[in-house]
C-alpha positions in Angstrom: 47.2 -75.2 28.1 48.3 -77.4 25.2 48.4 -76.4 21.5 49.2 -78.5 18.5 51.2 -76.9 15.7 51.3 -78.4 12.2 52.9 -75.5 10.3 54.9 -72.3 10.5 51.7 -70.3 10.0 50.1 -72.0 13.0 53.3 -71.2 15.0 53.0 -67.5 14.2 49.4 -67.6 15.5 50.6 -69.3 18.6 53.3 -66.7 19.1 50.6 -64.0 19.0 48.5 -66.0 21.5 51.5 -66.4 23.9 52.1 -62.6 23.7 48.5 -61.9 24.4 48.8 -64.0 27.5 52.1 -62.3 28.4 51.8 -58.7 27.2 54.4 -57.5 29.7 58.0 -58.6 29.7 58.7 -61.9 31.4 61.3 -64.6 31.6 60.3 -67.8 29.8 62.0 -71.2 30.1 61.7 -73.4 26.9 62.2 -77.1 27.3 62.1 -79.9 24.7 64.3 -82.2 22.8 66.8 -81.1 20.3 65.0 -79.9 17.2 61.6 -79.6 18.9 61.2 -76.0 17.8 62.4 -73.9 20.8 64.4 -71.4 18.7 61.8 -71.3 15.9 59.1 -70.4 18.5 61.3 -67.6 19.9 61.9 -66.4 16.4 58.1 -66.1 15.9 57.7 -64.2 19.1 60.5 -61.8 18.3 58.9 -61.2 14.9 55.6 -60.4 16.6 57.5 -58.0 18.8 58.9 -56.2 15.7 62.5 -57.5 15.8 63.8 -57.0 12.3 67.3 -58.5 12.6 68.1 -62.1 11.9 67.2 -64.4 14.8 69.3 -67.5 15.4 70.2 -69.9 18.2 72.9 -68.5 20.5 74.3 -72.1 21.0 77.9 -70.9 20.9 77.6 -67.3 22.1 75.1 -68.4 24.8 73.1 -65.2 24.5 71.8 -63.0 21.7 70.2 -59.6 22.2 67.6 -58.3 19.8 65.8 -55.0 19.6 62.1 -54.6 19.2 60.4 -52.0 17.0 59.8 -50.0 20.3 63.5 -50.1 21.2 63.2 -52.7 24.0 65.7 -55.5 24.3 64.9 -59.2 24.0 67.5 -61.7 25.4 67.7 -65.2 24.0 69.8 -67.7 25.9 70.8 -71.2 24.8 72.4 -73.0 27.8 72.8 -76.4 26.2 76.6 -76.2 26.4 76.7 -74.8 29.9 77.9 -77.4 32.4 78.1 -75.5 35.7 76.4 -72.5 37.2 79.8 -70.9 37.6 79.9 -70.4 33.8 76.7 -68.3 34.2 78.3 -66.1 36.8 81.3 -65.6 34.5 78.9 -64.5 31.7 77.3 -61.9 34.0 74.0 -63.8 33.7 72.5 -62.0 36.7 72.8 -58.6 35.0 70.6 -59.7 32.1 67.8 -60.6 34.6 67.5 -57.2 36.2 66.0 -55.6 33.1 62.4 -55.0 32.1 62.5 -57.1 28.9 61.6 -60.5 27.6 64.1 -63.1 28.4 63.9 -66.5 26.7 66.1 -69.4 28.0 66.5 -72.7 26.1 67.8 -75.6 28.2 67.0 -73.7 31.4 67.7 -76.3 34.2 71.1 -75.0 35.1 69.8 -71.5 35.4 66.7 -72.2 37.6 68.6 -71.4 40.9 68.8 -67.8 39.7 65.0 -67.4 39.6 62.1 -67.3 42.1 59.6 -69.6 40.3 57.5 -66.8 38.7 58.9 -67.6 35.2 56.7 -68.8 32.4 57.4 -72.3 31.1 56.9 -73.9 27.7 57.4 -77.6 27.1 57.6 -78.6 23.4 57.2 -82.2 22.4 57.3 -83.6 18.9 55.0 -86.3 17.6 56.1 -86.9 14.0 55.6 -83.6 12.2 53.2 -82.2 14.9 54.6 -80.1 17.7 52.7 -79.9 21.0 53.3 -76.7 23.0 52.4 -76.9 26.6 52.2 -73.5 28.4 52.8 -74.1 32.0 
């Protein structure tokens, strides 16, 4: 399914739609060029889940944990700076995956060996000011 997004308001509606398609916690890989809108989309989803704290890219910390209004955890990974899978083992990456919560992973290629292929995928492309979200 492809969705064109022209504004933040449309992005918020798309986050609601994505959550309606994925009402139970899942792992989701987000791919797209730098600045495509991966973190902004995760922020919109977290807001829909009732996260009240500030949501930002974990580029340097690699992972941020947020709490929903129901007390559930949401993990947000940014693996852009990870060069080897060994770094993920050092981070304790596998421990984050054994929980019943939403897990969002930006730049997921290096982490794919940790998964079984049941993850959701979102590809974001940018055409001028329009973002195209492809739910795979």
